[in-house]
N, C-alpha and C positions, 0 to 999 in steps of 0.2 A: 504493500500500500504506500502511496505517496503521502508525504506530510500534508495535513490539512484536509484530506479527503475523508477521513473517518476518525471519530473521537478516540483518543489514546487513553482515556481514563473513564471510570464509571462503568455501570452495567448497561450496555447498549445492545439492542438486538439488531443484528445485521439485516439489511434488506434481503428480500428473496433472491435478488440477482447475485448476491455474494454467497448464498448458501448452497451447499451441494444438493443435487436432486435427491428427493426422498425415495422415489421409486424409479426403477429403471425404465427407460423408454420402451414401450411395447414394440415388439417386432412387427413391422408392417409387411403385408404380403408383397412379394415381388411381382413384377409384371408377368412372370411366367406362370404364377398361380391364378391369374385372372383369365376367365373364359370370355373372349370377345363376343362370341355368339350369344351367350347367356346375358351378358351385359347389354347387348343391343336389344335383345328381346324384352328385357325389363324396361329399358328406356322407351321402347315402342309401345308397351302396354301403358306406361305413364302418359305418353303423348296422346294415345287414343282416349284415355280417361279425361284428359284436359279438353280434347276436342268434343267429347260428349257433353262436358259441362257447358261449353259454349252453346251447344244446341239446346240444352235444357233451359239455359238462361233466356235464349231467344223465344222459346215456346211459352215462357211465363209472362212475356210482355203483352199486355192487353191492347185493345184497339186504340186507346188514347196515346199509345206510344208509336202508332203507325204514321207514315208520312201523310201530309195533307194533300188532297186532290187538287190539281191545277185546273183553274177555269180558263177557257180559251181566251177570254178578254182580260185576264189578270195582268195588271201592269207590271207585276214582279216577274212575269214569265219572260225571261230573257235567256238567250243562249249563252253558254259558257264554254270554255275549252274542254269541259268534261261532259257536255251535253246539257240537258235540262237540269236546273238546280232542284234540290230536294228540300222541302220545307217541313218543319214540325211545329207543334203547338207552342213550344217554349224553347228557349235556348238550351235549357238543361237537358231536355229530351234529345235535342240534336247532339249535345255533348256525349250523352250515353251511347248513341249509335256510332259516333266517330271513334270513341274509345273501344267499342265492340269490334269494329272492323280493324282498328289498329292492332288489337289483341290477336285477331285471326292472322294478320300479316306476320306478327312476331312468332305465332305458333308454327306457321308453315316454315318460316326461316330457321326455326329451332328444331326442325325435324331431326331425329337421330341419324338419318342418312345424309344430312347436310354437313359441309365442312365447317370447322369452327370459325373461319374467317367470315365476318359479317357481310362484307361486300360481295364475296363469292356466293354466299348463301342467298343474298338478295337477288343476284343475277340469275342463279339457277332456279329459283322459285318465282321469278317475275311473272311467268305466264299464269301460274296458279293464283297468285295474289293480285293480278291486274284488276280483277273485278272489285276487290275490296278497296284498292287504291283509288279506283275511279269513283266509288261510292263516297269516299272521304272527300274527294274534290267536289262532288256534287253537293254534299251537305255543307261543306265550308262555304261554297258559293251561295248557298241559300241563306246563310247568316247575314250576308250583305253582298249584294250583287257586285258593286264596285265602290271601293273605299278611296280610290285615288282622288276623288273630287271632294271628299269630306274634309271640313276644317275642324270638326269636333264631333264626338259621338257620346252617347250616354254610357253610364257605367255598366249597365247590363250587357250591352253589345260589346263593350270593351273587354269585360270578363269572358264572354263567349269567344271572342277572337283570340284572346290569350290562351284559353283552354284548347282551342283548335290548332294552335301552332305546332305542338309536338306531333299531333296526329298527321298534320299536313307534311311535317318533316319525314316521318316514317314512310308515308306513302310517296312523297315527292321525290325521294332519291331514285325511284324506279320509273319515273315519268320519262318518256322518250320524245314526246312531241314538243316542238319549240313553243307553241302557244301555251301549253300547260306549264312548262318551265318558267316562262316569262310571268305567267299569272302568279306562281308561287313566290317568285322574287318580289314582284310588285306588292303582293299581299303582306309579306313579311316586313317590307319597308313601311307600308301603311300602318301596320300594327305598332311598330316601333314609334312612328311619328304621332299616332293618335293616342296611344296609351302610355308611352314612356317606357314600355317594357323592352329594353334594349337586347334582351336575349333573342328576340325575333331576328335581329340582324345576324346573330351568330348562327341561327338556324338557316338563314339565307346563304351564308358562307358555307355551311355544312353541306347543303344541297348542291351548291356549285362545285364544291370539291368532289362530291360523289359523281356528278355528271362528267367532270373533267377526267377523273380516274376511269370511269366507264368508257369514255371515248378512247383513252389510251389502251384499253383492253379490247378494242374492236367494236365498241358500241357507237351509237349516234354521236356526231360531233356536237359540241356545245360552245357557243360564243356568248360571252357576257353581254347583256343588253347595255347599250350605251346611254339610253335615255330612260330614266325612271320618273314617272309623273309626280311632280311636287306641286302641292297647292300653293298658288301665289299668296304671299303674306299680305294681310291688310295693314292699314296704318296702326291698328291696335296691337299687331304683332311686331311692330317696328318702332319701339320707343325712341330710338335715336332720331327718327324723323321728327317726332313731336318736340323733342328737346331742341333740335336745330331751329324749328320754327319759332319756338318760344324765345330762344336767344336772339333771333332776328328781330322779334317784336320789341325786345328790350333795348335794341340799338336805336330806337326812335323812328324807324321806318314803319309806315302803316301797311302791314301785311297781315292778312288773315288766313288761317288754315281752314279750308272748307272741306267738310266730310260729307260723303254721300250717305243717303239714308240707310243703305245696306251696311255701312261701316259703323253705324252708331252702336253703342253698347249701353246697357243699364248700369247704374251706379258709377258713372264715369268719374265722379268726384273721388271715389276711392282709388281708381286707377291712376288719375293724374295727381293724386296726393293732396293738393290744396285747391280750394274753391277759386282763388284768384287766377289760377292757370286756366281753369275751365271757362272763366269769363272772357278770356282772350280768343276763344274758339267761336267761330260762327257756324252754326248748323243749319243746313238748308236741305230741302227734300230732293233737290236735283241740282245738277251742275250747269244747266242751261240758263 
């Protein structure tokens, strides 16, 4: 022992790390004693039991958990890269189904016959899991058809979008169509922008890494989109512009900051900090 590392006087009990083992390490079975065929059969039985559990769970979901029927004149009925979007009564029900299909994708990729490398397993099982991945895309599209033009969303939709992110990630790594891939990247950027949940950006990077790796292994080519739709910021999102205009008014020049009706906000006094600054702004219903 080095000086100072352990007390040299008094009755002190040594930590377990300094004590000799009480019992000998049990002898582990060598690889030669393991029967590969029996191990595979046991894993396959466990896999089939999990598969049956998924089927039982689905059979217990009543009619209130089923998708809503689409009306021909429904304004929400818009085409997506995955086909017609799927709608449910609540965001929570949509989340249940997305997680259900994500679980099925994981189950197939974890089949005992699959290699332990996740990317290889995803590629080998892509045909069997394609339907589940497509369902996830349709349900995620049904949450909000297009978020790229939204400047703000309510907390319920924000929570649903965050919950859908990982499901979209699991399904998205096997998407091969360009439109579907672009939709995933745009949706993750929108979620990060609208909710502040920056993990969505990491999911977007993860999908792109998977697609690039897939193309290197002979899959479809992937080119990063150069344009991501960003909502233009209004004057309320750009406080520096307000400060600049206020500073100009203090210089003695008669300049007024005119805001369109669409750019007004409630409780502007709280945003501009003091009432005197609000008095310098001229609000008009139009700019003409």
